[in-house]
C-alpha positions as CSV (number, residue, x, y, z in Angstrom):
1,M,-4.8,-1.5,3.1
2,R,-7.9,-3.4,2.9
3,Q,-7.0,-6.5,0.8
4,P,-4.2,-4.5,-0.8
5,S,-3.5,-4.7,-4.4
6,V,-0.1,-6.2,-3.6
7,N,-1.6,-9.3,-2.1
8,S,-0.8,-11.5,-5.1
9,A,2.8,-10.3,-5.1
10,R,6.2,-11.8,-5.7
11,V,5.2,-14.5,-8.0
12,A,7.7,-17.3,-8.4
13,A,11.3,-17.7,-9.1
14,T,11.0,-17.2,-12.8
15,S,8.3,-14.6,-12.4
16,I,7.8,-11.6,-10.2
17,G,5.7,-10.3,-7.6
18,L,3.9,-7.1,-6.9
19,V,4.8,-6.3,-3.4
20,L,6.1,-2.9,-2.3
21,A,9.2,-2.7,-0.1
22,L,11.5,-2.3,2.7
23,G,15.3,-2.9,2.7
24,A,18.5,-2.0,4.3
25,A,19.0,1.0,2.1
26,A,16.2,3.5,2.4
27,C,15.9,4.0,-1.3
28,G,17.0,2.6,-4.6
29,P,19.2,5.4,-5.8
30,K,21.7,4.8,-3.0
31,D,22.1,1.3,-4.4
32,N,22.6,2.4,-8.0
33,D,22.9,5.3,-10.4
34,A,19.9,7.4,-9.4
35,K,19.7,9.1,-12.7
36,G,20.1,6.1,-15.0
37,S,23.0,4.2,-16.3
38,G,25.5,5.5,-18.8
39,G,25.8,8.6,-20.9
40,D,24.3,12.0,-20.0
41,S,22.5,11.5,-16.6
42,T,20.8,14.9,-16.7
43,P,17.1,14.5,-17.0
44,H,15.6,16.2,-20.1
45,K,12.1,16.8,-21.4
46,G,10.8,14.8,-24.3
47,G,10.5,11.2,-25.5
48,T,8.1,8.4,-24.7
49,L,8.1,6.5,-21.4
50,T,6.8,3.0,-21.6
51,I,5.3,1.4,-18.5
52,L,5.2,-2.4,-18.5
53,N,2.8,-3.9,-15.9
54,S,1.2,-7.2,-15.0
55,N,-2.1,-5.7,-13.7
56,P,-4.3,-3.6,-16.0
57,Q,-5.1,-0.1,-14.8
58,Q,-8.8,-0.9,-14.5
59,D,-11.5,1.5,-13.5
60,F,-9.5,4.6,-14.5
61,D,-12.0,6.8,-12.7
62,P,-10.9,8.8,-9.7
63,A,-14.0,7.7,-7.8
64,R,-13.2,4.0,-8.3
65,L,-9.5,3.8,-7.7
66,Y,-8.1,2.7,-4.4
67,T,-4.8,4.5,-4.2
68,S,-2.5,6.1,-1.7
69,G,-0.6,9.3,-2.4
70,G,-2.5,9.6,-5.6
71,G,-1.2,6.3,-7.0
72,K,1.4,5.8,-9.7
73,V,-0.1,6.1,-13.2
74,P,-3.3,7.8,-11.8
75,S,-1.2,10.6,-10.3
76,L,-0.1,11.6,-13.8
77,V,-3.7,12.5,-14.7
78,F,-5.4,13.2,-11.4
79,R,-4.2,15.9,-8.9
80,T,-5.6,15.8,-5.4
81,L,-5.8,18.3,-2.5
82,T,-2.6,16.8,-1.1
83,T,-0.1,14.2,-2.3
84,R,3.0,12.3,-1.3
85,N,6.3,14.0,-1.3
86,R,8.2,12.9,-4.4
87,E,11.5,12.3,-2.8
88,N,13.7,9.3,-2.1
89,G,13.4,7.2,1.0
90,A,12.0,8.5,4.3
91,A,11.6,12.0,3.0
92,G,9.0,10.6,0.6
93,A,6.8,9.4,3.4
94,K,5.5,12.9,4.1
95,V,2.3,14.4,2.9
96,V,2.6,17.7,1.0
97,P,0.2,20.2,-0.7
98,D,-1.0,19.5,-4.3
99,L,-4.0,21.4,-5.5
100,A,-4.2,23.1,-2.1
101,T,-1.9,25.7,-0.7
102,D,-1.2,23.6,2.4
103,T,-1.9,20.2,3.9
104,G,-5.1,21.5,5.6
105,R,-6.1,23.7,8.5
106,P,-7.9,21.8,11.3
107,N,-10.0,23.2,14.0
108,K,-9.1,22.6,17.6
109,D,-10.3,19.0,17.8
110,A,-9.5,18.0,14.1
111,T,-13.2,17.5,13.2
112,V,-13.2,20.4,10.7
113,W,-10.6,20.7,8.0
114,T,-10.3,23.7,5.6
115,Y,-8.4,23.9,2.3
116,T,-7.7,26.7,-0.1
117,L,-6.9,26.0,-3.7
118,K,-3.9,27.5,-5.5
119,K,-4.6,30.1,-8.1
120,G,-4.4,29.4,-11.8
121,L,-5.4,25.7,-11.7
122,K,-6.8,24.4,-15.0
123,Y,-8.2,21.3,-16.6
124,E,-7.0,19.9,-19.9
125,D,-9.6,22.1,-21.8
126,G,-8.3,25.3,-20.1
127,S,-11.4,25.7,-17.8
128,P,-10.7,26.6,-14.2
129,I,-10.6,24.0,-11.4
130,T,-12.9,25.0,-8.5
131,S,-13.7,23.8,-5.0
132,A,-17.1,22.8,-6.2
133,D,-15.5,20.3,-8.6
134,I,-13.6,18.7,-5.8
135,K,-16.8,18.5,-3.7
136,Y,-18.6,16.9,-6.7
137,G,-15.7,14.5,-7.3
138,I,-15.9,13.2,-3.8
139,E,-19.7,13.0,-3.8
140,R,-19.8,10.8,-7.0
141,S,-17.4,8.4,-5.2
142,F,-20.4,7.5,-3.0
143,A,-22.5,6.3,-5.9
144,P,-22.9,2.5,-5.8
145,E,-22.1,2.2,-9.5
146,L,-18.7,3.9,-8.9
147,S,-17.7,1.9,-5.9
148,G,-14.1,0.7,-5.3
149,G,-12.3,3.6,-3.7
150,A,-11.1,3.8,-0.1
151,P,-13.9,3.5,2.5
152,Y,-12.7,6.3,4.8
153,L,-14.9,9.1,3.5
154,R,-18.0,7.1,4.2
155,D,-16.8,6.5,7.8
156,W,-15.5,10.0,8.5
157,L,-17.8,12.5,6.9
158,I,-20.9,13.5,8.7
159,G,-23.8,11.9,6.7
160,G,-21.4,9.8,4.7
161,A,-22.7,6.4,5.9
162,D,-26.1,6.9,4.3
163,Y,-25.2,9.1,1.3
164,Q,-25.8,7.4,-2.1
165,G,-24.0,9.9,-4.4
166,P,-25.2,12.8,-6.6
167,Y,-27.0,10.7,-9.2
168,K,-29.6,9.7,-6.5
169,D,-29.3,12.6,-4.1
170,K,-29.0,15.9,-5.9
171,G,-28.7,17.8,-2.6
172,G,-25.1,16.6,-2.1
173,L,-23.3,16.2,1.2
174,D,-23.8,19.0,3.7
175,S,-20.6,18.0,5.4
176,I,-18.6,19.3,2.5
177,R,-19.0,23.1,2.0
178,T,-17.6,25.4,-0.6
179,P,-18.0,29.0,0.5
180,D,-16.2,30.3,-2.6
181,A,-14.5,28.9,-5.7
182,R,-11.2,28.3,-3.9
183,T,-12.3,27.2,-0.4
184,I,-13.5,23.7,0.7
185,V,-14.4,22.7,4.2
186,F,-14.9,19.2,5.5
187,H,-16.9,18.4,8.7
188,L,-16.1,15.0,10.2
189,N,-18.1,13.0,12.7
190,K,-14.9,12.3,14.8
191,P,-11.4,13.8,15.2
192,E,-9.1,12.7,12.4
193,G,-5.6,14.1,12.7
194,E,-4.5,12.2,9.6
195,F,-7.1,13.7,7.2
196,P,-4.2,15.2,5.1
197,F,-3.2,11.7,4.3
198,L,-6.7,10.7,3.2
199,A,-6.8,13.8,1.0
200,T,-4.1,12.1,-1.2
201,Q,-6.7,9.5,-2.4
202,T,-7.9,10.0,-6.0
203,Q,-11.5,10.6,-4.7
204,F,-10.2,14.1,-3.9
205,A,-9.5,14.8,-7.6
206,P,-11.7,17.4,-9.2
207,V,-14.4,16.3,-11.6
208,P,-16.4,19.0,-13.6
209,K,-20.0,18.1,-13.2
210,A,-20.8,19.0,-16.8
211,K,-18.3,16.5,-18.1
212,D,-19.3,13.6,-15.9
213,T,-20.4,10.6,-18.0
214,G,-21.0,8.3,-15.1
215,T,-19.6,4.8,-15.6
216,K,-18.1,5.9,-19.0
217,Y,-16.1,8.6,-17.4
218,E,-13.1,6.3,-17.1
219,Q,-12.7,6.3,-20.9
220,H,-11.8,10.0,-20.9
221,P,-11.5,11.5,-17.4
222,V,-10.9,15.2,-17.5
223,S,-7.2,15.7,-16.6
224,S,-6.1,18.0,-13.8
225,G,-2.5,16.7,-14.0
226,P,0.4,16.9,-16.4
227,Y,-1.0,14.3,-18.8
228,K,-4.4,13.5,-20.4
229,V,-5.8,10.2,-21.5
230,V,-5.9,9.9,-25.3
231,K,-6.6,6.2,-25.4
232,N,-7.9,3.6,-23.0
233,E,-8.2,0.1,-24.4
234,N,-9.7,-3.0,-22.8
235,D,-10.4,-1.4,-19.4
236,G,-6.9,-0.1,-18.8
237,E,-4.9,-2.8,-20.4
238,R,-3.4,-0.1,-22.8
239,L,-3.4,3.5,-21.7
240,I,-1.8,6.3,-23.8
241,L,-1.2,9.6,-22.1
242,E,-0.1,12.8,-23.7
243,R,0.7,16.2,-22.3
244,N,-2.0,18.4,-20.8
245,T,-0.9,21.7,-22.2
246,Y,-2.9,23.6,-19.6
247,W,-1.0,22.0,-16.7
248,S,1.4,24.4,-15.1
249,A,4.6,23.4,-13.3
250,A,4.3,26.7,-11.4
251,T,1.3,25.2,-9.5
252,D,2.8,21.7,-9.2
253,A,6.0,21.3,-7.3
254,E,5.8,17.5,-7.2
255,R,5.4,16.2,-10.7
256,K,8.4,16.7,-13.1
257,A,6.5,15.4,-16.2
258,Y,9.6,15.0,-18.4
259,P,8.3,12.7,-21.1
260,D,6.0,14.0,-23.9
261,K,4.1,10.7,-24.0
262,I,3.5,7.8,-21.7
263,D,2.5,4.4,-23.1
264,V,1.1,2.0,-20.4
265,R,1.0,-1.7,-21.5
266,S,-0.5,-4.1,-19.0
267,G,-1.7,-7.7,-18.7
268,L,1.8,-8.9,-19.3
269,D,3.4,-12.0,-17.7
270,S,5.8,-10.9,-15.0
271,S,8.7,-12.9,-16.4
272,V,8.2,-11.3,-19.8
273,I,8.3,-7.8,-18.2
274,N,11.7,-8.5,-16.6
275,Q,13.1,-10.1,-19.8
276,R,12.1,-7.0,-21.7
277,L,13.5,-4.6,-19.2
278,S,16.7,-6.6,-19.0
279,A,17.2,-6.7,-22.8
280,S,16.2,-3.0,-23.1
281,Q,15.7,-3.2,-26.8
282,G,13.9,-0.5,-28.8
283,A,11.1,1.2,-26.8
284,D,11.9,-1.1,-23.8
285,A,15.1,0.9,-23.3
286,A,12.9,3.7,-22.0
287,A,10.6,1.5,-20.0
288,V,9.8,1.0,-16.3
289,T,7.4,-1.1,-14.2
290,T,5.3,0.0,-11.3
291,D,4.0,-3.4,-10.2
292,T,6.5,-6.1,-11.0
293,N,9.2,-7.3,-8.7
294,L,12.3,-9.4,-9.3
295,G,11.9,-12.9,-8.0
296,P,14.7,-14.8,-6.2
297,A,16.1,-16.6,-9.3
298,E,15.9,-13.4,-11.4
299,L,17.6,-11.4,-8.7
300,A,20.4,-13.9,-8.5
301,K,20.9,-13.5,-12.3
302,V,20.8,-9.7,-12.2
303,T,23.2,-9.5,-9.2
304,G,25.8,-11.3,-11.2
305,D,25.6,-8.8,-14.1
306,K,27.1,-5.4,-13.3
307,S,25.2,-3.6,-16.0
308,L,21.9,-5.0,-14.9
309,A,22.6,-4.6,-11.2
310,A,23.1,-0.9,-11.9
311,R,19.5,-0.8,-13.2
312,V,17.8,-2.2,-10.1
313,G,15.8,0.1,-7.7
314,T,15.1,-0.9,-4.1
315,G,12.0,0.4,-2.5
316,H,10.4,0.4,1.0
317,F,6.7,0.2,1.8
318,G,4.9,-0.3,5.1
319,Y,4.0,-4.0,4.8
320,T,4.2,-6.9,7.2
321,D,3.8,-10.7,6.6
322,Y,2.7,-12.5,9.7
323,I,1.0,-15.5,11.3
324,A,-2.6,-14.8,12.5
325,F,-4.3,-16.6,15.3
326,N,-8.1,-16.9,15.9
327,P,-8.4,-17.1,19.7
328,K,-11.9,-18.5,19.4
329,V,-10.5,-21.7,18.0
330,K,-8.7,-24.2,20.3
331,P,-5.9,-24.5,21.2
332,F,-5.2,-20.9,20.2
333,D,-7.6,-19.6,22.9
334,D,-4.7,-20.2,25.3
335,I,-2.1,-17.4,25.1
336,R,0.6,-19.8,26.2
337,V,0.1,-21.8,23.0
338,R,0.3,-18.6,20.9
339,Q,3.4,-17.6,22.8
340,A,5.0,-21.0,22.3
341,I,4.6,-20.7,18.6
342,S,6.0,-17.2,18.7
343,Y,9.1,-18.6,20.4
344,A,9.4,-21.6,18.1
345,I,9.5,-19.6,14.8
346,D,12.7,-19.8,12.8
347,R,12.8,-16.5,11.1
348,S,16.0,-17.3,9.2
349,S,14.2,-20.2,7.4
350,V,11.1,-18.1,6.8
351,V,13.2,-15.3,5.2
352,N,15.0,-17.8,3.0
353,A,11.6,-19.2,1.9
354,A,10.6,-15.6,1.1
355,G,13.5,-15.3,-1.3
356,G,16.4,-14.5,1.0
357,S,17.6,-11.4,2.9
358,A,17.7,-9.4,-0.3
359,L,13.9,-9.7,-0.7
360,A,12.8,-10.0,3.0
361,E,13.8,-8.7,6.4
362,A,12.9,-10.5,9.6
363,A,10.3,-8.8,11.7
364,T,9.5,-8.9,15.4
365,T,7.2,-5.9,15.5
366,F,3.8,-5.7,13.7
367,L,4.5,-2.1,12.6
368,P,7.1,-1.8,9.8
369,N,10.5,-0.5,10.8
370,Q,10.1,3.0,9.5
371,K,9.9,6.2,11.5
372,S,6.7,7.4,9.9
373,F,4.8,4.4,11.3
374,G,6.2,5.0,14.8
375,Y,8.4,2.0,14.7
376,T,9.5,1.1,18.2
377,P,11.8,-2.0,18.4
378,Y,10.6,-4.8,20.6
379,D,10.9,-8.6,20.7
380,L,8.5,-9.9,23.3
381,F,9.1,-13.6,22.5
382,P,12.8,-13.7,21.5
383,A,13.4,-16.7,19.3
384,G,16.7,-15.6,18.0
385,K,17.5,-16.2,14.3
386,T,16.6,-19.9,14.4
387,G,13.9,-20.3,17.0
388,N,13.8,-21.2,20.7
389,P,12.1,-24.7,20.8
390,A,13.1,-25.2,24.5
391,K,11.1,-22.2,25.6
392,A,8.2,-23.2,23.4
393,K,8.1,-26.7,24.9
394,E,8.1,-25.2,28.4
395,L,5.1,-23.0,27.6
396,L,3.3,-25.9,25.9
397,A,3.8,-28.0,29.1
398,Q,2.3,-25.2,31.2
399,A,-0.7,-25.2,28.8
400,G,-1.2,-29.0,29.3
401,H,0.5,-30.1,26.1
402,K,3.7,-31.7,27.5
403,N,3.6,-34.3,24.8
404,G,3.2,-31.7,22.1
405,L,0.1,-31.0,20.0
406,T,-1.1,-31.1,16.4
407,V,-2.4,-28.0,14.6
408,T,-3.5,-27.0,11.1
409,L,-1.9,-24.0,9.3
410,T,-4.0,-22.5,6.5
411,H,-2.1,-20.9,3.6
412,S,-2.6,-19.9,0.0
413,N,-1.4,-22.1,-2.9
414,S,-0.4,-18.9,-4.8
415,K,3.3,-18.6,-5.6
416,D,3.6,-15.3,-3.9
417,F,6.5,-16.0,-1.4
418,E,4.2,-14.5,1.3
419,T,1.3,-16.8,2.3
420,S,2.5,-19.6,0.0
421,P,3.6,-23.2,0.5
422,E,7.3,-22.2,0.9
423,I,6.5,-20.1,3.9
424,A,4.1,-22.6,5.4
425,T,6.7,-25.4,5.1
426,A,9.4,-23.3,6.8
427,I,7.0,-22.8,9.7
428,Q,6.1,-26.5,9.8
429,D,9.7,-27.5,10.1
430,A,10.5,-25.0,12.8
431,L,7.5,-26.0,15.0
432,K,8.3,-29.6,14.7
433,K,11.4,-29.0,16.8
434,A,9.2,-27.7,19.5
435,G,6.9,-30.8,19.5
436,I,4.2,-29.2,17.4
437,T,3.0,-31.2,14.4
438,V,1.7,-28.8,11.7
439,K,-0.7,-30.1,9.1
440,L,-0.8,-27.8,6.0
441,Q,-4.1,-26.7,4.5
442,G,-3.4,-25.1,1.1
443,L,-6.2,-23.2,-0.6
444,E,-6.6,-21.5,-4.0
445,E,-6.2,-17.8,-3.7
446,N,-10.0,-16.9,-3.8
447,D,-10.9,-19.6,-1.4
448,Y,-8.0,-18.6,0.9
449,S,-9.1,-15.0,0.9
450,D,-12.8,-15.8,1.5
451,K,-12.1,-18.2,4.3
452,T,-9.6,-16.1,6.2
453,H,-11.6,-12.8,5.9
454,N,-14.9,-14.3,7.0
455,A,-15.5,-14.1,10.8
456,K,-17.6,-17.3,10.5
457,T,-15.0,-19.4,8.7
458,E,-11.7,-17.9,9.9
459,P,-9.3,-20.7,10.8
460,G,-7.4,-20.8,14.0
461,F,-3.9,-20.5,12.5
462,F,-3.1,-19.0,9.1
463,L,-0.7,-16.8,7.1
464,A,-1.7,-13.2,6.5
465,H,-0.3,-9.9,5.5
466,W,-1.1,-6.2,5.7
467,G,0.0,-3.0,3.9
468,A,-0.8,0.5,4.9
469,D,-3.0,2.9,3.0
470,W,-0.6,5.7,4.0
471,P,2.7,5.8,6.0
472,S,1.3,5.9,9.5
473,G,0.5,3.5,12.3
474,G,-3.2,4.4,12.1
475,P,-4.2,2.5,8.9
476,F,-1.9,-0.3,10.0
477,L,-3.1,-1.0,13.5
478,A,-6.8,0.1,13.5
479,P,-8.2,-2.3,10.9
480,I,-6.4,-5.2,12.5
481,F,-6.9,-4.5,16.2
482,D,-9.8,-2.0,16.7
483,G,-12.7,-3.9,18.1
484,R,-15.2,-1.6,16.5
485,Q,-13.9,-2.7,13.1
486,I,-14.8,-6.3,13.6
487,V,-17.1,-7.3,10.7
488,K,-19.4,-10.2,11.4
489,D,-21.0,-10.3,8.0
490,G,-18.5,-9.3,5.4
491,A,-14.7,-8.8,5.0
492,N,-13.2,-8.9,8.5
493,F,-9.5,-8.0,9.1
494,N,-9.5,-8.0,12.9
495,T,-8.3,-11.6,12.8
496,G,-7.7,-11.9,16.5
497,F,-11.2,-10.4,17.3
498,L,-9.5,-8.1,19.7
499,N,-12.0,-5.7,21.3
500,D,-10.0,-4.1,24.1
501,K,-11.5,-0.8,25.4
502,S,-8.0,0.5,26.3
503,V,-6.8,-0.2,22.8
504,N,-9.9,1.3,21.2
505,D,-9.6,4.4,23.4
506,E,-5.9,4.9,22.6
507,I,-6.7,4.7,18.9
508,D,-9.3,7.4,19.3
509,A,-6.8,9.5,21.4
510,I,-4.1,9.3,18.8
511,N,-6.5,10.1,15.9
512,K,-7.1,13.4,17.6
513,L,-3.4,14.4,17.2
514,T,-2.5,16.7,14.3
515,D,1.2,16.5,15.4
516,L,2.1,13.4,13.3
517,D,5.5,12.9,15.0
518,E,3.8,12.7,18.4
519,A,1.2,10.4,16.9
520,A,3.9,8.1,15.5
521,K,5.4,7.7,19.0
522,R,2.1,6.6,20.4
523,W,1.4,4.2,17.6
524,G,4.7,2.5,18.3
525,A,3.9,2.2,22.0
526,L,0.4,0.8,21.1
527,D,2.0,-1.7,18.8
528,K,4.1,-3.1,21.7
529,K,1.1,-3.2,24.0
530,I,-1.0,-5.1,21.5
531,G,1.9,-7.4,20.8
532,E,1.9,-8.6,24.4
533,Q,-1.4,-10.5,23.6
534,A,0.4,-12.6,21.0
535,L,-2.5,-12.4,18.5
536,T,0.0,-12.4,15.6
537,V,3.6,-13.5,15.0
538,P,5.3,-11.0,12.7
539,L,7.5,-12.8,10.3
540,F,9.1,-10.4,7.8
541,H,8.8,-7.2,5.8
542,P,9.2,-7.7,2.0
543,V,11.9,-5.9,0.0
544,Y,11.2,-4.7,-3.5
545,K,13.8,-5.0,-6.3
546,R,12.7,-3.7,-9.7
547,L,14.5,-3.3,-13.0
548,Y,14.2,-0.3,-15.3
549,G,15.4,0.3,-18.9
550,K,18.8,1.5,-19.7
551,D,17.7,4.9,-21.1
552,V,15.7,5.8,-18.0
553,R,16.8,8.7,-15.8
554,N,15.9,10.3,-12.5
555,I,14.8,7.3,-10.5
556,V,12.9,8.3,-7.4
557,I,11.6,5.6,-5.0
558,S,10.0,6.9,-1.7
559,D,9.1,5.0,1.5
560,W,5.4,6.0,0.9
561,D,4.8,3.1,-1.5
562,G,8.2,1.7,-2.4
563,V,7.6,2.0,-6.1
564,L,9.5,3.9,-8.8
565,D,7.6,7.2,-9.3
566,P,6.7,7.7,-13.0
567,S,6.0,11.4,-12.4
568,Q,9.8,11.9,-11.8
569,V,11.2,9.7,-14.6
570,A,13.0,11.1,-17.7
571,V,14.0,9.2,-20.8
572,K,17.2,9.6,-22.8
């Protein structure tokens, strides 16, 4: 995802990170009691669920949220045309209907998508949800004052690039049509076989025009989901949700909505969150977190306590930490230098620096190792577990550096176990064995982000990471390797400045496919083809380990986002 919200993740040993996950087990419930620990494990309705988070749920307006699958807390209030399948592991990486009767009906070339709304859909005030409300909800997401959501609609919808939202343009978008109250039709300027994934974003939540209060809408957005907002303090730092009595489980197969009330408390230190979940005293016994990971030291402590270990969920998310090269900067303009570094990498030491094998898995492919992404195993520059310095030296000699060379590695000073000093030092030590002297340039997080995402200042050799907006190879490979997405003045993520016509054409060809299994195979093949250019060195995929309170039941963690799903949780 573009500068994903998890970028500051996995804060240090005594604190936690935010990252989403991937691990040997496809889902947490196989690692522990899926329905909670002790007593009656049957989920029941009632009680209050507390959510303890580091990051406030800011901009609680469906137009402004950047989510996937509907998000975590947002998905309790906002229903969308489609949503993620609320099941454990790989089954949860599928898109399913939500407000719509199906995941969408495309025309022959996937440039027109038609949806029909289910019957009996209502807002929190009992009024009916219509296709016009969804059209309006999407249109208001184009308003400059409500920016922040995913950018795809602006790119994909005909006329989207120039549209300024309904406050300035009363005519609306002609590319979204509503022939009747239950039908909505989208006209795209190019084939997009993955439109059903995009329709999970909160921009597809209905908004009644008469209730729209512009920038103040976030204080009391009109609920289409099982819960409504009754309090929003300090821009999402404290959210209290209570039941929407007009929500009907008969129209919503995905959300269980067991608790009567949900109390979201944010802005907390990550170490405090884990301490509270560990102790599980009072209201914290029925608490979870959707953004705080166990750090290495905390995980070691938890692993040694059977009762705590039984309350740890493991999640998977499409996310890769990697080295990025800028081939416009010497000596990285020589593919042999990039290949040499690829061979020299000691992934064992990198994994250890990331917190160990419980929190990171070594990667040799850019795509995460999940079927939904089209994962195709390859290792083009086999370094083994501890690196291949001999092969690296051979390539360096061929490149004219028989006496080695000196390079600078840019990283963040944030203690995130991803782009931080620990990872950079592990790389420095490995490359030294191959005759490469690595000078480390540590930058504060904002400076690091600004420097690495600016085409004019991007360094030649730096640490990076990427997470998918939905579980597919498309939003993973296209932003990083599609030459048409190179941004010269603004946030650029195509770090290798790759503009290969054959790659661009294959991205377009795959985007036309509505058979997502076939598309996945081709994304995997494209990953390998791009990998041959050695523009990145995949390092590892993070693993997410998260505690939950002792009275929590029905833990569901899908491969869509790797996070405990609050829409499924019950409390004792």
